[in-house]
Residue frames as qw, qx, qy, qz and C-alpha x, y, z in Angstrom:
[[0.000, 0.886, 0.464, 0.000, 0.00, 0.00, 0.00],
 [0.312, -0.810, 0.130, 0.480, 2.80, 2.29, 0.99],
 [0.456, -0.153, 0.599, 0.641, 4.72, 1.36, -2.17],
 [0.278, 0.611, 0.644, 0.368, 1.78, 2.23, -4.40],
 [0.102, -0.951, -0.230, 0.182, 1.38, 5.66, -2.79],
 [0.397, -0.605, 0.347, 0.596, 5.05, 6.45, -3.40],
 [0.418, 0.166, 0.681, 0.579, 4.67, 5.47, -7.07],
 [0.136, 0.818, 0.530, 0.178, 1.65, 7.81, -7.56],
 [0.248, -0.893, -0.011, 0.375, 3.46, 10.70, -5.93],
 [0.454, -0.330, 0.507, 0.654, 6.40, 10.25, -8.32],
 [0.330, 0.461, 0.671, 0.478, 4.13, 10.31, -11.38],
 [0.017, -0.929, -0.368, 0.042, 2.39, 13.49, -10.22],
 [0.352, -0.744, 0.199, 0.532, 5.72, 15.29, -9.75],
 [0.429, -0.051, 0.632, 0.644, 6.87, 14.27, -13.19],
 [0.216, 0.692, 0.623, 0.294, 3.63, 15.49, -14.75],
 [0.145, -0.938, -0.170, 0.264, 3.96, 18.88, -13.02],
 [0.397, -0.525, 0.399, 0.639, 7.50, 19.31, -14.33],
 [0.360, 0.251, 0.697, 0.567, 6.40, 18.49, -17.88],
 [0.069, 0.853, 0.513, 0.064, 3.52, 21.01, -17.62],
 [0.252, -0.852, 0.047, 0.456, 5.84, 23.76, -16.41],
 [0.419, -0.255, 0.568, 0.661, 8.28, 23.07, -19.23],
 [0.277, 0.511, 0.698, 0.417, 5.48, 23.16, -21.85],
 [0.050, -0.928, -0.348, 0.124, 4.09, 26.39, -20.42],
 [0.352, -0.690, 0.242, 0.585, 7.53, 28.00, -20.47],
 [0.387, 0.035, 0.666, 0.637, 8.04, 27.00, -24.10],
 [0.160, 0.732, 0.624, 0.223, 4.62, 28.39, -25.02],
 [0.178, -0.916, -0.127, 0.337, 5.43, 31.70, -23.34],
 [0.396, -0.452, 0.453, 0.659, 8.77, 31.89, -25.14],
 [0.323, 0.311, 0.718, 0.533, 7.11, 31.18, -28.50],
 [0.035, 0.870, 0.491, 0.010, 4.42, 33.78, -27.82],
 [0.268, -0.819, 0.090, 0.498, 7.02, 36.43, -26.96],
 [0.402, -0.185, 0.603, 0.664, 8.98, 35.58, -30.06],
 [0.245, 0.574, 0.691, 0.363, 5.87, 35.91, -32.19],
 [0.082, -0.935, -0.291, 0.184, 5.03, 39.26, -30.61],
 [0.369, -0.630, 0.306, 0.611, 8.59, 40.51, -31.17],
 [0.366, 0.098, 0.691, 0.616, 8.52, 39.44, -34.80],
 [0.131, 0.758, 0.615, 0.173, 5.11, 41.06, -35.31],
 [0.186, -0.907, -0.091, 0.367, 6.22, 44.36, -33.73],
 [0.402, -0.409, 0.484, 0.661, 9.38, 44.35, -35.82],
 [0.319, 0.371, 0.716, 0.499, 7.39, 43.81, -38.99],
 [0.018, 0.893, 0.449, -0.034, 5.03, 46.64, -38.11],
 [0.285, -0.788, 0.142, 0.528, 7.96, 49.00, -37.52],
 [0.389, -0.132, 0.632, 0.657, 9.49, 47.97, -40.81],
 [0.222, 0.619, 0.682, 0.321, 6.17, 48.53, -42.58],
 [0.104, -0.934, -0.248, 0.237, 5.76, 51.96, -40.96],
 [0.351, -0.597, 0.357, 0.626, 9.30, 52.91, -41.91],
 [0.368, 0.168, 0.715, 0.570, 8.68, 51.74, -45.45],
 [0.118, 0.814, 0.558, 0.110, 5.51, 53.80, -45.58],
 [0.215, -0.883, -0.017, 0.417, 7.33, 56.93, -44.32],
 [0.335, -0.471, 0.532, 0.618, 10.07, 56.52, -46.91],
 [0.547, 0.525, 0.623, 0.191, 7.73, 56.13, -49.86],
 [0.279, -0.152, 0.253, 0.914, 8.94, 58.64, -52.53],
 [0.344, 0.724, 0.355, -0.481, 6.70, 61.42, -53.85],
 [0.577, 0.362, 0.502, 0.533, 6.58, 61.63, -57.64],
 [0.002, -0.827, -0.073, 0.557, 7.48, 65.12, -58.90],
 [0.652, 0.591, 0.211, 0.425, 8.45, 66.94, -62.07],
 [0.465, -0.634, 0.018, 0.618, 11.33, 69.39, -62.05],
 [0.477, 0.829, 0.110, 0.270, 12.80, 72.30, -64.01],
 [0.673, -0.128, -0.102, 0.721, 16.32, 73.71, -63.92],
 [0.068, -0.911, -0.180, 0.365, 16.38, 77.37, -62.83],
 [0.646, 0.441, 0.237, 0.576, 17.82, 79.55, -65.59],
 [0.216, -0.628, -0.019, 0.748, 19.68, 82.83, -65.75],
 [0.462, 0.605, 0.521, 0.385, 18.30, 84.86, -68.66],
 [0.179, -0.125, 0.055, 0.974, 18.96, 88.32, -70.08],
 [0.019, 0.669, 0.733, 0.121, 15.56, 89.97, -69.80],
 [0.033, 0.308, 0.030, 0.950, 14.15, 93.46, -70.19],
 [0.085, 0.357, 0.698, -0.615, 11.76, 94.66, -67.48],
 [0.144, -0.233, -0.554, -0.786, 8.32, 95.32, -68.91],
 [0.374, 0.215, 0.523, -0.735, 4.71, 96.15, -68.14],
 [0.054, 0.253, 0.878, 0.403, 1.79, 94.35, -69.77],
 [0.308, 0.369, 0.320, -0.816, -1.50, 95.99, -70.68],
 [0.397, 0.503, 0.738, 0.211, -4.44, 95.88, -73.08],
 [0.019, -0.459, 0.080, 0.885, -4.75, 98.71, -75.58],
 [0.551, 0.667, 0.493, -0.092, -6.62, 99.95, -78.64],
 [0.417, 0.022, 0.404, 0.814, -5.34, 101.18, -81.99],
 [0.192, 0.830, 0.373, -0.368, -6.67, 104.60, -82.99],
 [0.555, 0.713, 0.152, 0.400, -6.12, 106.86, -86.01],
 [0.535, -0.119, -0.151, 0.823, -3.10, 109.09, -85.59],
 [0.067, 0.236, 0.044, -0.968, -5.17, 112.03, -86.79],
 [0.219, 0.588, 0.775, 0.076, -8.82, 112.65, -87.70],
 [0.002, 0.179, -0.111, -0.977, -9.92, 115.64, -89.81],
 [0.325, 0.623, 0.684, -0.195, -13.56, 116.59, -90.33],
 [0.186, 0.038, 0.426, 0.885, -13.96, 118.30, -93.70],
 [0.186, 0.673, 0.584, -0.414, -16.80, 120.83, -93.81],
 [0.357, 0.648, 0.416, 0.529, -18.22, 123.16, -96.44],
 [0.246, -0.325, -0.185, 0.894, -17.43, 126.86, -96.23],
 [0.221, 0.035, -0.331, -0.917, -20.29, 127.77, -98.57],
 [0.592, 0.312, 0.559, -0.489, -24.01, 127.31, -99.01],
 [0.435, 0.445, -0.490, -0.611, -25.14, 125.54, -102.16],
 [0.953, 0.117, 0.071, -0.271, -26.09, 122.35, -103.94],
 [0.502, -0.462, 0.691, 0.241, -23.50, 119.59, -103.90],
 [0.597, 0.560, -0.350, -0.455, -22.71, 118.97, -107.56],
 [0.843, 0.216, -0.492, 0.021, -20.43, 115.94, -107.20],
 [0.550, -0.671, 0.479, -0.131, -18.61, 113.95, -104.54],
 [0.606, 0.549, -0.567, -0.105, -15.67, 111.86, -105.70],
 [0.132, 0.338, -0.871, 0.330, -15.03, 109.61, -102.68],
 [0.787, -0.367, -0.359, -0.343, -16.66, 106.86, -100.65],
 [0.675, -0.639, 0.338, -0.145, -15.92, 105.30, -97.27],
 [0.870, -0.180, 0.375, 0.265, -12.50, 103.71, -97.40],
 [0.628, 0.724, 0.055, 0.279, -11.28, 105.71, -100.39],
 [0.635, -0.311, -0.017, 0.707, -7.63, 106.78, -100.12],
 [0.210, 0.959, 0.157, 0.108, -6.98, 110.49, -100.62],
 [0.652, 0.076, -0.069, 0.751, -3.89, 112.63, -101.14],
 [0.168, -0.601, -0.234, 0.745, -3.26, 116.20, -99.97],
 [0.123, 0.408, -0.256, -0.868, -5.03, 118.69, -102.24],
 [0.030, 0.191, 0.903, 0.384, -7.18, 116.10, -103.98],
 [0.441, -0.101, -0.089, -0.888, -10.65, 117.37, -104.97],
 [0.053, 0.115, 0.969, -0.212, -13.15, 115.30, -103.02],
 [0.175, 0.675, 0.701, -0.149, -16.37, 117.26, -103.72],
 [0.138, 0.131, 0.278, 0.942, -17.69, 120.15, -105.82],
 [0.183, 0.594, 0.547, -0.561, -20.49, 122.59, -104.98],
 [0.430, 0.688, 0.498, 0.306, -22.53, 123.89, -107.91],
 [0.436, -0.291, 0.006, 0.852, -20.56, 126.97, -108.95],
 [0.213, 0.640, 0.516, 0.528, -23.07, 128.86, -111.14],
 [0.247, -0.935, -0.250, -0.056, -24.00, 131.49, -108.54],
 [0.575, -0.655, 0.157, 0.466, -20.40, 131.94, -107.47],
 [0.518, 0.148, 0.455, 0.709, -19.18, 132.29, -111.06],
 [0.062, 0.804, 0.424, 0.412, -21.85, 134.96, -111.60],
 [0.435, -0.872, -0.097, 0.201, -20.68, 136.75, -108.46],
 [0.598, -0.299, 0.309, 0.677, -17.15, 136.87, -109.88],
 [0.330, 0.460, 0.496, 0.659, -18.40, 138.33, -113.14],
 [0.168, -0.909, -0.332, -0.189, -20.43, 140.98, -111.28],
 [0.552, -0.729, 0.057, 0.401, -17.47, 141.87, -109.08],
 [0.566, 0.009, 0.398, 0.722, -15.29, 142.16, -112.18],
 [0.151, 0.702, 0.448, 0.533, -17.76, 144.60, -113.76],
 [0.369, -0.909, -0.188, 0.047, -17.93, 146.67, -110.58],
 [0.624, -0.467, 0.202, 0.593, -14.15, 146.87, -110.50],
 [0.440, 0.310, 0.445, 0.716, -14.01, 148.04, -114.11],
 [0.070, -0.865, -0.365, -0.338, -16.54, 150.77, -113.36],
 [0.525, -0.812, -0.036, 0.252, -14.60, 151.85, -110.31],
 [0.624, -0.201, 0.313, 0.687, -11.35, 151.92, -112.26],
 [0.279, 0.571, 0.440, 0.635, -12.98, 154.04, -115.00],
 [0.269, -0.919, -0.249, -0.143, -14.35, 156.46, -112.42],
 [0.632, -0.611, 0.105, 0.465, -10.90, 156.66, -110.82],
 [0.544, 0.145, 0.380, 0.734, -9.30, 157.44, -114.19],
 [0.050, 0.777, 0.378, 0.501, -11.80, 160.26, -114.78],
 [0.474, -0.866, -0.136, 0.086, -11.25, 161.59, -111.28],
 [0.670, -0.333, 0.196, 0.634, -7.48, 161.62, -111.83],
 [0.373, 0.406, 0.390, 0.738, -7.84, 163.59, -115.07],
 [0.183, -0.864, -0.321, -0.341, -10.22, 166.03, -113.47],
 [0.625, -0.704, -0.054, 0.333, -7.86, 166.41, -110.54],
 [0.596, -0.056, 0.261, 0.758, -4.95, 167.24, -112.85],
 [0.157, 0.614, 0.397, 0.664, -7.04, 169.82, -114.73],
 [0.373, -0.875, -0.253, -0.177, -8.39, 171.47, -111.58],
 [0.702, -0.495, -0.007, 0.512, -4.96, 171.45, -109.97],
 [0.462, 0.185, 0.271, 0.824, -3.53, 173.46, -112.90],
 [0.090, -0.728, -0.361, -0.576, -6.42, 175.89, -112.78],
 [0.580, -0.770, -0.245, 0.107, -6.10, 176.25, -109.03],
 [0.638, -0.243, 0.053, 0.729, -2.44, 177.21, -109.39],
 [0.200, 0.297, 0.306, 0.882, -3.50, 179.96, -111.79],
 [0.104, 0.295, 0.527, -0.790, -6.26, 180.90, -109.38],
 [0.331, -0.027, -0.512, -0.792, -8.89, 180.19, -112.02],
 [0.629, -0.415, -0.607, -0.252, -10.92, 177.97, -109.65],
 [0.439, -0.708, 0.251, -0.492, -11.70, 178.42, -106.01],
 [0.034, -0.387, 0.873, -0.295, -10.17, 176.37, -103.24],
 [0.665, 0.061, 0.534, -0.519, -13.55, 174.80, -102.60],
 [0.810, 0.468, -0.151, -0.318, -13.75, 173.58, -106.18],
 [0.405, 0.537, -0.732, 0.105, -10.26, 172.12, -105.93],
 [0.309, -0.254, 0.793, -0.460, -11.05, 170.45, -102.59],
 [0.808, 0.203, 0.239, -0.500, -14.13, 168.87, -104.15],
 [0.768, 0.479, -0.401, -0.136, -12.11, 167.18, -106.88],
 [0.111, 0.468, -0.815, 0.323, -9.54, 165.99, -104.31],
 [0.562, -0.077, 0.629, -0.532, -12.39, 164.40, -102.33],
 [0.849, 0.361, -0.026, -0.386, -13.84, 162.81, -105.50],
 [0.520, 0.542, -0.660, 0.039, -10.43, 161.33, -106.28],
 [0.165, -0.324, 0.824, -0.435, -10.17, 159.83, -102.78],
 [0.739, 0.125, 0.405, -0.524, -13.67, 158.34, -103.10],
 [0.779, 0.485, -0.301, -0.259, -12.81, 156.88, -106.51],
 [0.284, 0.483, -0.804, 0.200, -9.68, 155.27, -105.09],
 [0.414, -0.146, 0.729, -0.525, -11.71, 153.83, -102.21],
 [0.821, 0.285, 0.113, -0.482, -14.28, 152.45, -104.64],
 [0.640, 0.501, -0.577, -0.077, -11.53, 150.70, -106.57],
 [0.005, 0.372, -0.849, 0.375, -10.09, 149.19, -103.38],
 [0.612, 0.038, 0.563, -0.555, -13.51, 147.92, -102.35],
 [0.811, 0.422, -0.145, -0.379, -14.15, 146.55, -105.81],
 [0.420, 0.492, -0.758, 0.081, -10.81, 144.73, -105.76],
 [0.243, -0.206, 0.818, -0.478, -11.65, 143.26, -102.34],
 [0.741, 0.212, 0.300, -0.563, -15.09, 142.24, -103.59],
 [0.741, 0.474, -0.417, -0.230, -13.61, 140.53, -106.62],
 [0.184, 0.424, -0.850, 0.255, -11.03, 138.73, -104.47],
 [0.472, -0.057, 0.685, -0.552, -13.78, 137.50, -102.15],
 [0.807, 0.346, 0.041, -0.476, -15.93, 136.33, -105.06],
 [0.593, 0.502, -0.627, -0.059, -12.98, 134.49, -106.58],
 [0.072, -0.330, 0.852, -0.400, -12.16, 132.91, -103.21],
 [0.668, 0.098, 0.492, -0.549, -15.72, 131.68, -102.85],
 [0.791, 0.453, -0.250, -0.327, -15.63, 130.29, -106.37],
 [0.332, 0.482, -0.798, 0.147, -12.42, 128.48, -105.49],
 [0.295, -0.184, 0.784, -0.515, -14.07, 127.04, -102.37],
 [0.826, 0.165, -0.010, -0.539, -16.74, 125.37, -104.48],
 [0.787, 0.268, -0.550, 0.074, -14.04, 122.73, -104.97],
 [0.664, -0.658, 0.270, -0.229, -13.43, 121.00, -101.63],
 [0.553, 0.537, -0.620, 0.146, -9.93, 119.55, -101.21],
 [0.877, -0.339, -0.301, 0.161, -8.49, 116.89, -98.92],
 [0.164, -0.937, 0.269, -0.155, -6.29, 118.65, -96.33],
 [0.307, -0.585, 0.751, -0.019, -4.06, 115.61, -95.76],
 [0.478, 0.207, -0.816, -0.251, -3.28, 112.11, -96.93],
 [0.370, -0.094, 0.771, -0.510, -5.43, 109.37, -95.47],
 [0.095, -0.251, -0.914, -0.303, -8.62, 107.40, -95.97],
 [0.434, -0.333, -0.144, -0.824, -12.25, 108.42, -95.91],
 [0.021, 0.024, 0.894, -0.448, -13.70, 107.19, -92.62],
 [0.204, 0.571, 0.721, -0.334, -17.20, 108.56, -93.05],
 [0.041, 0.179, 0.440, 0.879, -19.20, 110.27, -95.79],
 [0.132, 0.399, 0.623, -0.660, -22.16, 112.35, -94.65],
 [0.422, 0.594, 0.058, -0.682, -23.56, 113.70, -97.97],
 [0.593, 0.242, 0.686, 0.347, -24.41, 112.68, -101.51],
 [0.123, 0.043, 0.407, 0.904, -24.60, 114.57, -104.79],
 [0.231, -0.542, -0.579, -0.564, -27.69, 116.79, -104.98],
 [0.452, -0.621, -0.528, 0.362, -27.81, 117.57, -101.26],
 [0.047, 0.872, 0.011, 0.488, -28.16, 121.20, -100.27],
 [0.708, -0.237, -0.378, 0.548, -25.35, 121.99, -97.90],
 [0.156, -0.969, -0.083, -0.171, -24.69, 124.94, -95.66],
 [0.249, 0.707, -0.484, 0.452, -21.61, 126.69, -94.38],
 [0.302, -0.484, 0.679, -0.462, -20.04, 124.53, -91.64],
 [0.926, 0.002, 0.092, -0.366, -21.87, 121.35, -92.60],
 [0.470, -0.437, 0.754, 0.141, -19.77, 118.15, -92.21],
 [0.692, 0.470, -0.357, -0.416, -19.11, 116.42, -95.52],
 [0.896, 0.125, -0.415, 0.097, -16.54, 113.69, -94.81],
 [0.573, -0.743, 0.347, 0.006, -14.10, 112.54, -92.13],
 [0.701, 0.543, -0.441, 0.141, -10.53, 111.66, -93.11],
 [0.772, -0.596, 0.216, 0.054, -8.29, 109.52, -90.94],
 [0.271, 0.745, -0.610, 0.002, -4.53, 109.32, -91.16],
 [0.965, -0.173, 0.118, -0.158, -3.56, 105.64, -91.17],
 [0.715, 0.479, -0.415, 0.294, 0.10, 105.42, -92.23],
 [0.138, 0.267, -0.682, 0.667, 0.66, 106.17, -88.54],
 [0.594, -0.534, -0.531, -0.283, -1.52, 104.93, -85.69],
 [0.230, -0.557, 0.493, -0.627, -1.87, 105.71, -82.00],
 [0.619, -0.182, -0.760, 0.075, -1.73, 102.79, -79.57],
 [0.338, -0.566, 0.220, -0.719, -3.63, 103.86, -76.46],
 [0.726, -0.226, -0.642, 0.100, -3.30, 101.85, -73.24],
 [0.429, -0.798, 0.137, -0.401, -3.13, 102.31, -69.46],
 [0.557, 0.195, -0.695, 0.411, -0.59, 101.35, -66.80],
 [0.597, -0.652, -0.465, 0.053, -1.26, 100.85, -63.11],
 [0.235, -0.954, 0.095, -0.158, -0.27, 103.35, -60.45],
 [0.752, -0.532, 0.309, 0.238, 2.69, 101.28, -59.26],
 [0.738, 0.169, 0.384, 0.528, 4.30, 101.36, -62.74],
 [0.214, 0.961, 0.167, 0.052, 3.93, 105.10, -63.38],
 [0.355, -0.837, 0.316, 0.271, 7.43, 105.86, -62.10],
 [0.610, -0.183, 0.633, 0.440, 9.03, 103.71, -64.80],
 [0.537, 0.715, 0.436, 0.102, 7.39, 105.51, -67.75],
 [0.245, -0.545, 0.273, 0.754, 9.45, 107.60, -70.17],
 [0.602, 0.715, 0.006, -0.356, 8.73, 109.11, -73.59],
 [0.368, 0.662, -0.627, -0.185, 10.53, 107.16, -76.30],
 [0.485, -0.261, 0.819, -0.161, 10.28, 103.76, -74.57],
 [0.263, 0.138, -0.828, -0.476, 9.83, 100.75, -76.86],
 [0.676, 0.086, 0.439, -0.586, 6.46, 99.05, -77.10],
 [0.155, 0.093, -0.896, -0.405, 5.60, 95.73, -78.71],
 [0.593, 0.138, 0.432, -0.666, 2.11, 94.38, -79.21],
 [0.059, 0.057, 0.939, 0.333, 0.11, 91.63, -80.85],
 [0.559, 0.163, 0.084, -0.809, -3.38, 91.60, -82.36],
 [0.673, 0.115, 0.712, -0.164, -5.69, 88.68, -83.05],
 [0.651, 0.693, 0.028, -0.308, -6.01, 89.74, -86.69],
 [0.551, 0.651, -0.518, 0.061, -2.38, 88.76, -87.33],
 [0.894, -0.434, 0.112, -0.027, -1.57, 85.66, -85.22],
 [0.883, -0.072, 0.106, 0.452, 2.11, 85.16, -84.53],
 [0.431, 0.605, 0.034, 0.669, 3.16, 88.64, -85.67],
 [0.447, -0.604, -0.307, 0.584, 4.74, 91.21, -83.38],
 [0.253, 0.812, 0.199, 0.486, 4.35, 94.94, -84.02],
 [0.549, -0.264, -0.277, 0.743, 6.41, 97.75, -82.52],
 [0.035, 0.879, 0.228, 0.418, 6.05, 101.39, -81.59],
 [0.415, 0.097, -0.403, 0.810, 7.38, 104.09, -79.28],
 [0.212, -0.723, -0.555, 0.352, 5.80, 105.97, -76.39],
 [0.245, 0.486, 0.188, 0.818, 4.98, 109.54, -77.43],
 [0.315, -0.556, 0.006, -0.769, 2.44, 110.87, -74.93],
 [0.373, -0.229, -0.802, 0.406, 2.14, 110.24, -71.19],
 [0.258, -0.754, -0.396, -0.456, -1.00, 111.81, -69.78],
 [0.092, 0.535, -0.414, 0.731, -0.48, 114.25, -66.89],
 [0.454, -0.285, 0.515, -0.669, -2.91, 112.72, -64.38],
 [0.011, 0.038, 0.999, -0.017, -4.32, 109.36, -63.32],
 [0.494, -0.356, -0.492, -0.622, -7.93, 108.34, -63.80],
 [0.360, -0.403, 0.511, -0.668, -9.53, 108.50, -60.36],
 [0.889, -0.080, 0.080, -0.444, -11.77, 105.44, -60.74],
 [0.960, 0.199, -0.185, 0.074, -9.16, 103.02, -62.08],
 [0.496, -0.772, 0.332, 0.220, -6.02, 104.56, -60.55],
 [0.763, 0.120, 0.432, 0.465, -4.30, 104.11, -63.89],
 [0.029, -0.698, 0.212, 0.683, -2.46, 106.41, -66.27],
 [0.759, 0.588, 0.274, -0.047, -3.17, 106.62, -69.99],
 [0.365, -0.508, 0.532, 0.571, -0.26, 106.32, -72.41],
 [0.717, 0.656, 0.100, -0.213, -0.07, 106.75, -76.19],
 [0.532, -0.344, 0.591, 0.499, 2.52, 105.18, -78.48],
 [0.482, 0.645, -0.251, -0.537, 3.10, 105.92, -82.17],
 [0.713, -0.006, 0.689, 0.126, 3.01, 102.92, -84.51],
 [0.153, 0.420, -0.563, -0.695, 4.17, 102.89, -88.14],
 [0.645, 0.327, 0.656, -0.216, 1.56, 101.38, -90.47],
 [0.066, 0.488, -0.488, -0.721, 3.06, 101.87, -93.91],
 [0.064, -0.054, -0.909, -0.408, 1.28, 98.86, -95.45],
 [0.505, -0.157, -0.019, -0.848, -2.06, 99.97, -93.92],
 [0.495, -0.084, -0.861, -0.078, -2.52, 96.43, -92.59],
 [0.175, -0.300, -0.716, 0.605, -3.41, 97.47, -89.05],
 [0.151, -0.602, -0.501, -0.603, -6.84, 99.02, -88.64],
 [0.172, -0.311, 0.376, -0.856, -8.08, 101.55, -86.10],
 [0.760, -0.260, 0.008, -0.596, -10.23, 99.90, -83.45],
 [0.807, 0.086, -0.579, 0.078, -8.21, 96.68, -83.12],
 [0.685, -0.704, 0.157, -0.108, -7.50, 95.49, -79.57],
 [0.566, 0.569, -0.529, 0.274, -3.83, 94.91, -78.76],
 [0.842, -0.493, -0.121, 0.184, -1.94, 92.96, -76.10],
 [0.231, 0.894, -0.235, 0.304, 0.75, 95.45, -75.16],
 [0.820, -0.318, -0.140, 0.454, 4.22, 94.97, -73.71],
 [0.089, 0.960, -0.121, 0.236, 5.93, 98.19, -72.62],
 [0.805, 0.030, -0.294, 0.514, 9.67, 97.82, -72.00],
 [0.303, -0.944, -0.086, -0.100, 10.66, 100.00, -69.05],
 [0.376, -0.799, 0.443, 0.154, 14.42, 99.48, -68.94],
 [0.392, 0.586, -0.686, -0.182, 17.49, 97.83, -70.48],
 [0.898, -0.029, -0.430, -0.091, 18.07, 94.08, -70.44],
 [0.245, -0.640, 0.628, -0.370, 19.50, 92.56, -67.25],
 [0.405, 0.119, -0.906, 0.034, 20.43, 89.10, -65.97],
 [0.608, -0.279, 0.284, -0.687, 17.69, 87.40, -63.95],
 [0.025, -0.049, 0.995, -0.079, 17.11, 83.93, -62.45],
 [0.608, 0.005, -0.105, -0.787, 13.69, 82.72, -63.54],
 [0.166, 0.046, 0.979, -0.108, 11.45, 79.74, -62.77],
 [0.237, -0.399, -0.701, -0.541, 8.02, 78.72, -64.06],
 [0.382, -0.380, 0.170, -0.825, 5.23, 80.44, -62.16],
 [0.849, -0.226, -0.355, -0.319, 3.75, 76.99, -61.44],
 [0.644, 0.096, -0.615, 0.445, 6.72, 76.22, -59.15],
 [0.005, -0.333, 0.380, -0.863, 5.76, 78.89, -56.62],
 [0.422, -0.534, -0.730, 0.057, 3.74, 78.33, -53.45],
 [0.066, -0.531, 0.093, -0.840, 2.18, 81.20, -51.51],
 [0.509, -0.473, -0.668, 0.267, 1.59, 81.27, -47.77],
 [0.185, -0.887, -0.267, 0.328, 0.17, 84.63, -46.70],
 [0.150, 0.950, -0.211, -0.175, 3.02, 87.07, -47.36],
 [0.441, -0.505, 0.699, 0.248, 5.62, 84.32, -47.88],
 [0.780, 0.504, -0.239, -0.283, 6.57, 82.87, -51.24],
 [0.494, -0.474, 0.726, 0.062, 8.37, 79.54, -51.35],
 [0.787, 0.389, -0.380, -0.291, 9.31, 76.66, -53.60],
 [0.854, -0.338, 0.393, 0.047, 10.95, 73.24, -53.32],
 [0.374, 0.683, -0.603, -0.174, 14.27, 72.22, -54.82],
 [0.997, -0.052, -0.051, -0.019, 15.43, 68.66, -55.32],
 [0.026, -0.758, 0.645, -0.094, 18.82, 68.05, -53.67],
 [0.051, -0.194, 0.980, -0.007, 19.73, 64.49, -54.52],
 [0.308, -0.342, -0.830, -0.315, 16.60, 62.48, -53.73],
 [0.225, -0.531, -0.627, 0.524, 15.33, 64.83, -51.03],
 [0.064, 0.802, 0.369, 0.466, 13.05, 67.89, -51.19],
 [0.396, -0.251, -0.315, 0.825, 14.34, 71.11, -49.65],
 [0.040, 0.883, 0.469, 0.003, 12.03, 74.04, -48.94],
 [0.414, 0.027, 0.033, 0.909, 13.24, 77.51, -50.00],
 [0.054, 0.854, 0.382, -0.348, 11.73, 80.86, -49.13],
 [0.483, 0.202, 0.357, 0.773, 12.29, 83.22, -52.04],
 [0.099, 0.670, 0.179, -0.713, 11.75, 86.86, -52.95],
 [0.550, 0.479, 0.600, 0.329, 10.16, 87.34, -56.34],
 [0.119, -0.344, 0.175, 0.915, 10.60, 90.17, -58.84],
 [0.465, 0.370, -0.171, -0.786, 8.88, 90.79, -62.17],
 [0.755, 0.247, 0.596, -0.118, 6.71, 88.41, -64.12],
 [0.112, 0.478, -0.606, -0.626, 7.98, 87.52, -67.60],
 [0.613, 0.082, -0.594, -0.514, 5.14, 85.75, -69.37],
 [0.886, -0.267, -0.335, -0.181, 4.94, 82.26, -67.82],
 [0.709, 0.032, -0.438, 0.551, 8.07, 82.82, -65.75],
 [0.384, -0.915, -0.097, -0.083, 8.81, 84.70, -62.53],
 [0.389, 0.633, -0.455, 0.490, 12.05, 86.42, -61.63],
 [0.779, -0.521, -0.292, 0.191, 13.61, 85.16, -58.38],
 [0.089, 0.893, -0.240, 0.370, 15.46, 88.03, -56.74],
 [0.137, -0.563, 0.705, -0.408, 16.65, 86.15, -53.66],
 [0.732, -0.200, 0.528, -0.382, 16.72, 82.57, -52.35],
 [0.895, 0.247, 0.369, 0.046, 17.59, 80.60, -55.48],
 [0.171, -0.606, 0.546, 0.553, 20.55, 80.26, -57.84],
 [0.663, 0.482, -0.363, -0.443, 20.70, 79.36, -61.50],
 [0.503, 0.299, -0.807, -0.081, 20.96, 75.63, -62.33],
 [0.282, -0.088, 0.804, -0.515, 19.23, 74.51, -59.11],
 [0.207, -0.212, -0.886, -0.356, 16.57, 71.85, -59.66],
 [0.344, -0.001, 0.305, -0.888, 13.12, 73.26, -58.90],
 [0.181, 0.313, 0.931, -0.055, 9.99, 71.16, -58.38],
 [0.238, 0.043, -0.253, -0.937, 7.23, 72.34, -60.72],
 [0.716, -0.190, -0.405, -0.536, 4.65, 69.54, -60.32],
 [0.774, -0.253, -0.572, 0.102, 3.83, 67.74, -57.07],
 [0.256, 0.317, -0.455, 0.791, 5.21, 70.38, -54.71],
 [0.541, -0.458, 0.015, -0.705, 1.90, 70.62, -52.85],
 [0.933, -0.251, -0.235, -0.109, 2.58, 67.13, -51.46],
 [0.672, 0.300, -0.426, 0.526, 6.08, 67.91, -50.22],
 [0.514, -0.858, 0.015, -0.006, 7.63, 68.74, -46.86],
 [0.024, 0.827, -0.559, 0.062, 11.21, 69.45, -45.86],
 [0.240, -0.454, 0.857, -0.042, 13.40, 66.38, -46.39],
 [0.835, 0.215, 0.376, -0.339, 10.77, 64.22, -48.06],
 [0.465, -0.143, 0.759, 0.432, 12.04, 61.54, -50.45],
 [0.530, 0.624, 0.014, -0.575, 11.23, 62.47, -54.06],
 [0.608, 0.081, 0.697, 0.372, 11.22, 60.59, -57.33],
 [0.180, 0.514, -0.250, -0.801, 11.59, 62.63, -60.51],
 [0.710, 0.418, 0.554, -0.123, 9.03, 61.42, -63.02],
 [0.242, -0.266, 0.586, 0.726, 10.24, 61.22, -66.61]]
């Protein structure tokens, strides 16, 4: 009995030792599994953090550029002349239509001259009568003067002939003036173009009765044009007469036209806070037409070296402007100071050097030191 109890006690002790050993192994395996799992998670997190951001880049350039101001303008005739009649009468003929070219002195219209030709003939007859009366008065004066010296006529009689002679001379002068006026009016029945240009507008037709001062046609000078545009208040200080202007119009795609600043208006427009400027444009082939809209570039200084980047590379944060550069495979944030805009490019005054690699696409997803991959 005692022997059997000792045998059972030995088996129980052995079972307890085996249980402890199994439990210890299970704990060790569980810890190992947890360690491996944590390590994998850390590796996955690290891999996620190091995932590269795809970007596109552009190499900052140093270019020789002229500072300029951009604006929208309108082409206008260099000069407009309204041609009016200086006489009353029936319009006999008009030799031009809208768009007709004219030269200085060209006859563009004629007023019926019958009445004015008759006035010349009447004035001529009056002058002849006055000249005949003057000749008679001169002869009478000579005769009376001789008699007066011999005291054969009274002083009163001599004074009378002197007065008649003066009147006759005055009549001749008035007759000459009347004839000159009649001839001038006859001349004005032919209406001449005062300058070279084109007929912009015709207000009358043959047969119309016209009056003194009535507008007949408008002539515009088109071998030169005025380019009128405005600049903002901040650019007023850079304006000078003689500055170069280039512009483009939709009517001639791909062509660039040039002119020079001639007139800078003395005061700003209160509503727009802008200043009006006029440039002179040569138009020898008459291809440009008044009224065309123009995209204007006004050059405000000589060419200078400038580092430029695409405008798309810039990020704005309140008053701060920044961009990202790619140094190796890492993104580096740069705060920059910008200058003038040159079309699709912006001048970088401070914070960037030429030949640095600038991120132009994908920069919104970047932070300092982030891994980047340049997409091709």
